[in-house]
N, C-alpha and C positions, 0 to 999 in steps of 0.2 A: 290255682290262680295263674293266669297266663300273663306274664309281664312282657312288655315290649321294650327292647333296648333301643337307645338312640344310636343312629349310625355313627361310627367312629370315622372322622376324616382321615383320608389316606395321607401319609407323610409325603411331602414333595422331595424329590431328589434333585441334586444339581444337574444342569444340562451339561453333557459331556462335550469335549472339544469336537469330536466327530459329529455330534448332533448339531452343533453350531455351524460347522462347515456345511452340512446338509441343508440347514435352514437358510444359510447364505445363498447356496445354489438355488433353492426354491425361490427365494426372494428375487435373485438376479433373473431367473427365468420369467418371472412375472413382470419385472421392470423392463418392458420392451424398449422404451426410449432411453434407458440408462441414466435417468436423472436422480437415482437413489431414492425414489418414491414411487408408490403405485397409485395411479389415479383410478377412478371408477371404471373407466373403459378397460384398463389392464386387468383389474380385479374381475370384471365380468368375463373377460376372455379366459382368465384362469379357470373360472367356474365352468365355462363351456368346455375347455380342454379336459376337465375332470369328469365331464359327462353329466354335470348337474342340470337338473330341470327346475331349479329354483326360479320362481317368477321375478320379474324385474323389481317389483316393489320390495320383495323380501331381500333381494340382492342389495338394494340401496340401504335398507335398514341394517343389514349385516355389515356392509361397508362402513356405515356411520358408527356402528358399535365399535369397530376396530379402530377407526380414526379418532382416537381419544382427544387429541389436541384440536380437533375440528378445523384443520387447515385444508380439507378437501383432498388430502393424499395420505397414504399409509406409509410411514417411514419404517426403517428396518427394526427399530425398537418396538413399535406398535405391532408389527408383523410377528416378532418373536413372542411378545406377550400374548397375542391371540393364539398362536400355536401352543403355547404352554397351557392356556385355559381350555383348549379344544380337546 
């Protein structure tokens, strides 16, 4: 008999201080106007710099998924949570 095992979720490890610093640098690079939030234009420019060919509709959906509080901007906490999920 061939039994199928359920996948075991991977344990999450804490984010290191060095990783937080790198995340802050990435966030600051996206935050072109320096207002501590990333708007859709800044997010789309980031995707362009990364060479992404994601269509505008999917970019908008991805942005909206990251913008958990639905204020039209991605704050540093939302950005960190998105990177942790990615």
